[in-house]
C-alpha positions in Angstrom: 12.1 22.0 37.1 15.1 22.8 39.3 16.7 26.1 38.5 19.6 28.0 40.1 20.3 31.4 38.7 23.4 33.4 39.8 23.7 37.1 39.6 25.9 39.9 41.0 29.2 39.3 39.2 31.2 42.0 37.5 34.4 43.9 37.3 35.9 45.1 40.6 39.2 46.6 41.7 41.5 44.7 44.0 40.4 45.2 47.6 36.8 45.7 46.5 33.7 43.8 47.3 30.9 42.0 45.5 27.8 40.1 46.6 26.7 37.2 44.6 23.2 35.9 44.7 21.7 32.5 43.6 18.0 32.3 43.2 16.6 28.8 43.6 13.4 27.4 42.3 11.7 24.0 41.5 12.7 22.4 44.8 12.3 22.9 48.6 15.3 25.1 49.0 15.2 25.1 52.8 15.8 21.3 52.9 19.1 21.4 51.0 22.6 22.4 51.9 24.2 24.4 49.2 27.7 25.3 48.0 29.6 27.8 45.9 32.4 26.7 43.5 34.5 28.7 41.0 36.5 28.1 37.9 39.4 30.4 37.1 40.5 30.8 33.4 42.4 27.7 32.3 42.0 25.9 35.7 39.7 23.3 37.2 36.8 23.7 39.5 37.6 24.9 43.0 35.2 24.5 45.9 34.7 27.8 47.7 32.1 27.3 50.5 29.3 25.2 51.9 26.3 26.1 54.0 23.9 23.7 55.7 20.1 23.8 55.1 19.4 26.0 58.1 22.3 28.4 57.5 24.0 27.8 60.9 26.9 25.8 59.7 29.4 27.0 57.1 32.7 26.0 55.7 35.3 27.8 53.5 38.3 27.0 51.4 41.5 28.3 52.9 41.9 30.6 49.9 38.8 32.6 50.8 38.5 32.1 54.6 38.1 35.4 56.4 37.3 37.3 53.2 34.1 35.6 51.9 30.9 34.9 53.8 28.2 32.5 52.6 24.6 32.9 53.8 21.1 32.1 52.8 17.6 33.4 53.1 15.2 30.4 53.0 12.2 32.7 52.9 13.5 34.1 49.7 14.9 30.9 48.3 18.2 32.6 47.8 21.8 31.8 48.5 24.5 34.5 48.9 28.2 35.0 48.8 29.6 38.2 50.2 33.1 38.7 48.8 35.4 41.2 50.5 39.0 42.1 50.1 39.0 40.7 46.6 42.2 39.7 44.9 43.1 39.2 41.2 43.3 35.5 41.9 39.6 35.5 42.8 38.9 36.1 39.1 36.7 33.2 38.0 33.2 32.1 37.0 31.3 31.5 40.2 28.6 28.8 40.4 26.1 27.9 43.0 25.1 24.2 43.3 23.1 21.9 45.5 25.2 20.0 48.0 24.7 16.8 46.0 26.4 18.3 43.0 23.3 17.4 41.0 22.1 20.8 40.0 24.2 23.9 39.1 23.6 27.4 38.0 24.9 28.9 34.8 27.6 30.9 36.5 28.4 34.5 37.0 31.7 36.1 36.0 33.8 37.9 38.6 36.8 39.8 37.4 39.2 41.5 39.9 41.5 43.9 38.1 42.8 47.4 38.3 
């Protein structure tokens, strides 16, 4: 059974940092590109970032470029999202997903507020 489990969300002040993790199981993690997406309150899904299977190729939405860093550890079957210089508009539920959009995690809440 494919499982993606996010963790690391929480409440942080503007300008702060958080590191999200996504633990993968039930498939060969190292063979799949992955992505992070988010959904802010009352809004639709927003793609955040992609990373290829080896971790050497990444892409970011303009809204997070220069502040967020996606990475992965294939030995640990884990995807990461380092979020720095957080803004209130980054408040959302963050999901990891396989690149095919076929499997998603349950999401982790990130709230940026003073």
